[in-house]
C-alpha positions in Angstrom: 143.4 93.6 112.5 146.3 95.2 114.0 146.7 99.1 115.6 149.1 101.0 115.4 148.9 102.8 118.8 150.2 107.1 118.5 152.7 107.5 121.1 152.7 109.7 124.3 154.0 113.4 123.8 157.4 112.3 125.5 157.5 110.5 122.2 158.8 107.1 124.6 155.5 105.0 124.3 151.8 104.7 123.7 149.9 107.0 125.4 148.1 105.0 128.7 144.7 106.7 128.1 145.0 104.8 124.1 146.0 101.7 125.6 142.7 101.5 128.0 141.1 102.1 125.0 142.1 100.1 122.7 141.7 97.3 125.5 137.9 98.3 126.0 137.8 98.1 121.2 139.0 94.5 122.3 137.4 93.6 124.3 133.6 94.8 122.7 134.5 92.6 119.4 134.9 90.0 121.1 131.6 89.6 122.6 130.2 90.6 119.7 131.8 87.9 118.2 131.1 85.2 120.9 127.5 86.6 121.4 126.8 86.1 118.2 128.4 82.4 118.0 126.7 80.6 120.5 123.2 83.0 120.4 120.5 81.1 119.7 118.4 81.6 116.2 115.6 83.7 116.3 112.1 81.6 116.7 108.6 82.1 114.2 106.2 84.4 116.9 102.8 81.9 116.9 100.0 84.3 116.9 97.3 81.4 116.5 94.4 81.4 119.8 93.0 78.0 119.9 89.2 79.2 121.1 86.2 76.5 121.7 83.0 77.4 120.7 81.3 77.4 124.6 77.9 78.9 123.3 75.7 79.7 120.2 72.4 81.7 119.9 70.5 82.7 116.8 70.3 86.4 117.1 68.2 87.0 114.1 66.7 84.7 111.5 69.9 83.7 109.4 71.8 85.4 112.5 74.2 83.4 115.1 76.3 83.9 117.7 79.3 82.4 119.6 81.2 83.1 122.4 84.4 81.8 121.8 86.7 80.8 125.3 90.0 79.4 125.4 89.9 75.5 125.8 91.4 75.3 129.6 89.8 79.0 130.2 92.3 82.1 130.8 91.9 85.2 129.5 92.3 86.4 126.2 94.1 89.7 124.3 92.9 92.8 125.1 90.8 94.6 122.3 89.3 97.4 121.8 86.0 98.8 120.5 85.9 98.2 116.4 88.5 95.4 116.7 87.9 91.7 114.6 89.2 88.2 114.7 90.8 86.1 111.5 88.5 83.4 112.1 90.8 80.1 111.1 87.6 77.5 110.0 88.5 73.7 109.8 88.2 74.0 106.2 90.8 75.8 106.0 89.0 78.9 104.9 89.8 82.2 106.6 86.8 85.0 108.0 87.0 88.2 109.4 84.1 88.6 111.6 83.6 91.5 113.9 84.1 91.5 118.1 80.5 92.8 119.5 80.6 91.6 122.8 81.5 93.9 126.0 84.8 96.3 125.3 86.8 95.2 128.8 85.6 91.6 128.4 88.4 89.3 128.1 86.9 86.4 129.9 85.5 85.0 126.4 85.5 86.3 123.0 81.8 87.3 120.7 81.7 87.3 117.2 78.2 87.0 115.0 77.6 85.7 111.8 74.7 85.7 109.0 74.7 82.6 107.2 75.2 83.6 103.5 73.6 81.3 101.1 75.5 82.3 97.8 78.5 83.2 99.1 81.4 81.7 99.4 80.9 79.0 102.2 82.3 80.5 105.4 79.2 81.7 106.5 77.5 78.2 105.9 80.7 76.5 107.3 80.0 77.7 110.5 75.6 77.9 110.4 75.4 74.1 109.1 79.7 72.6 110.2 80.2 74.6 113.7 78.2 74.0 117.2 79.1 73.8 121.4 81.9 72.2 122.0 83.6 72.8 118.3 87.2 74.0 118.6 88.4 77.2 116.0 91.2 78.8 115.7 91.4 82.6 115.5 94.8 85.3 115.2 93.9 88.6 116.9 92.2 90.8 117.9 92.7 93.9 114.9 91.6 96.4 114.0 91.3 98.0 110.9 88.3 100.1 112.3 89.3 102.5 115.0 87.3 104.2 117.5 88.7 107.4 118.4 87.3 109.6 121.5 85.5 112.1 121.1 82.2 115.0 122.8 79.1 113.2 120.5 79.2 110.5 117.7 76.3 109.2 115.6 76.3 105.6 114.9 74.8 104.2 111.7 73.8 100.5 111.4 72.9 98.0 108.8 72.0 94.8 109.5 74.8 92.2 110.3 76.8 95.6 110.5 75.8 96.2 114.5 78.7 93.6 115.0 81.6 96.7 115.3 79.0 99.5 116.4 77.2 97.8 120.0 80.9 98.0 121.8 81.9 101.9 120.3 78.0 102.6 121.8 78.7 100.8 125.1 82.3 102.5 125.1 80.5 106.1 124.0 78.2 105.5 126.9 80.9 104.7 129.5 82.8 107.9 128.1 79.7 110.0 129.4 79.8 111.1 125.4 76.5 112.6 123.6 75.9 109.8 121.0 72.5 108.6 119.2 72.4 105.3 117.3 70.7 104.8 114.1 69.9 101.0 113.7 68.9 100.1 110.3 67.8 96.8 108.1 64.9 94.4 105.9 62.7 94.2 109.2 63.1 93.2 112.0 63.2 89.6 112.8 66.7 89.6 110.5 68.5 92.4 113.3 70.3 90.7 115.2 71.1 92.1 119.2 67.2 93.9 119.4 67.3 92.9 123.1 70.8 94.2 123.9 69.6 97.7 121.8 65.8 97.7 123.8 68.5 98.2 127.2 69.8 100.7 125.6 67.9 104.6 126.7 65.2 104.9 123.9 65.6 108.7 123.8 68.9 108.5 121.6 68.3 105.1 120.0 65.5 105.3 116.4 65.4 101.4 115.2 64.4 101.9 111.4 63.4 97.6 109.6 62.7 98.7 106.5 59.4 96.9 106.3 58.0 99.4 108.2 58.8 102.5 106.2 58.4 101.2 103.0 61.4 101.9 101.8 65.5 101.9 102.9 66.9 105.0 105.1 68.0 107.7 103.0 71.6 109.3 103.5 70.1 113.0 104.5 68.0 110.8 106.6 70.1 109.1 108.6 72.2 112.5 109.3 69.4 113.7 110.9 69.4 112.4 114.3 73.6 113.6 114.6 74.4 115.7 116.9 75.9 118.8 116.1 79.5 118.1 114.7 79.6 114.2 115.8 81.8 111.8 114.7 79.8 109.4 112.4 80.9 105.7 112.5 78.3 103.6 110.2 79.0 100.0 108.9 76.5 98.1 106.6 76.1 98.0 103.0 77.6 100.1 100.2 74.2 101.7 99.8 73.6 103.1 102.3 77.7 104.1 103.6 77.8 106.0 99.8 73.7 107.6 101.1 75.5 108.7 104.1 79.0 110.3 102.2 77.0 111.8 99.6 74.8 113.5 102.4 77.4 114.2 104.6 78.7 117.9 104.0 74.9 119.2 103.9 74.3 117.8 107.2 75.5 118.8 110.9 77.9 116.3 111.8 81.4 116.7 111.6 83.7 113.5 109.7 82.8 110.0 109.1 84.3 106.7 109.4 82.6 103.8 108.2 83.5 99.6 107.3 81.5 97.5 105.1 81.5 93.6 104.7 81.6 93.3 101.5 83.6 94.3 98.5 84.3 98.2 97.3 82.7 99.5 94.5 85.4 99.6 91.3 86.0 103.1 90.5 87.0 104.0 87.0 88.3 100.5 86.5 90.6 99.6 83.5 91.0 96.6 81.9 94.5 94.2 82.4 95.9 90.9 81.6 98.0 88.9 84.5 100.4 86.1 83.6 99.9 83.4 86.7 103.5 82.1 86.2 102.7 78.7 87.6 99.8 77.4 86.0 100.8 78.3 82.9 97.7 80.2 82.2 96.9 83.9 81.7 93.3 85.9 82.5 92.0 88.7 81.2 90.8 91.3 84.1 87.8 93.0 82.6 87.5 97.1 83.8 84.4 96.4 86.1 86.0 92.5 87.7 88.9 92.5 90.3 91.5 89.8 89.9 90.6 87.8 92.5 87.4 87.3 90.3 89.3 86.4 86.6 92.0 84.4 88.9 88.9 82.6 91.0 87.3 81.2 87.6 90.7 79.5 86.4 91.6 78.5 90.3 88.8 78.2 92.4 91.5 76.9 95.3 93.5 80.6 94.9 92.7 82.3 98.3 90.9 85.3 100.0 88.8 85.9 103.2 88.1 90.4 103.2 88.1 91.1 99.7 89.4 94.3 100.7 92.1 94.5 100.8 93.4 94.8 104.6 93.3 91.0 105.6 96.7 89.9 103.6 94.8 86.4 102.7 95.2 87.4 99.2 98.6 88.8 98.9 100.5 86.8 95.9 104.8 87.5 95.3 104.2 90.3 92.0 106.7 89.1 89.2 106.5 91.7 86.3 105.2 94.8 85.5 102.8 98.1 87.2 100.2 98.3 90.2 97.9 100.5 91.0 97.9 100.0 94.6 94.2 100.3 96.5 95.8 97.3 99.4 99.1 98.4 102.0 100.3 95.1 100.5 103.4 95.0 100.3 105.9 96.2 97.0 106.8 92.6 96.1 103.2 91.4 96.0 99.9 92.2 95.0 96.3 91.7 96.5 94.6 90.4 93.9 91.2 91.4 95.6 92.1 95.3 95.2 94.8 95.8 93.2 94.6 96.5 89.8 97.7 95.8 86.9 98.5 98.9 84.6 98.6 96.7 81.3 100.3 93.1 82.2 100.9 91.7 85.3 102.8 88.6 86.5 102.0 87.1 89.6 103.2 84.0 91.8 100.1 81.6 91.0 
């Protein structure tokens, strides 16, 4: 590139200041060209955490907890209440499990898993095929259920939903907040971590097995324990979360934050068609079903995990068509577990 320097004020030659600027610019350009030429290519970031199962413990009927440590020891990444691990199982399945140990503990992680006999196989693999000394890989921790600082709380847990709630309770206690815990379940035998719950102040905890009351608790019954203006943090089955949402406006509680371990209900679903470009098939998705369910019938190997739209496992490239977004998938992808097509779409499957 040729640069014509301006004349000095007396017309005798280039201005000295502009000559200095020209040299500086040329030097920057030389550094830019040569730094790019010699720069090493970026290295991919490996977020996998190798872990060994150092302890397996029965926590309730059909529930076991795993204590996970680094194979050679050492500290694990820090985490906050509500966080979970993406666990990569030996079979290739990926599943999310909430961290349920003390929040400040970094020498190990603890997760708990309920065995679902008719599930997709992840919990059966952990219960039937993994034991102490076995190795797995995890990613994270990630947090889709963040615990926000406040003055008062009502914690509501249903069964295995106690796993993200227990670290929140411990944190609220450490902060000196006003809190209450309602822990519901089918029976005491099915409710994990009851010994941990027994160590909490009894006047702040209500343990409510359905077998001792005849029926599941109503939303109003659960919310009756909330301090005035309390933030409600709940994790459990869909009926429990729905009951809380319906009764919240008439309670003394403030906002409601929740997490569930099952797929969200389909609301205002409409039928649509999905073309599977690579396999050459077409599937019809009925109004009350998800694309994941319909595709799974013709492609059983299709990958998925959370079924709630946040983990990214089932994101596939969207080749054509429009979708109604119920996930945070990038615009070029579709989360087949919750996103719904408008009319007809094509995906790279």
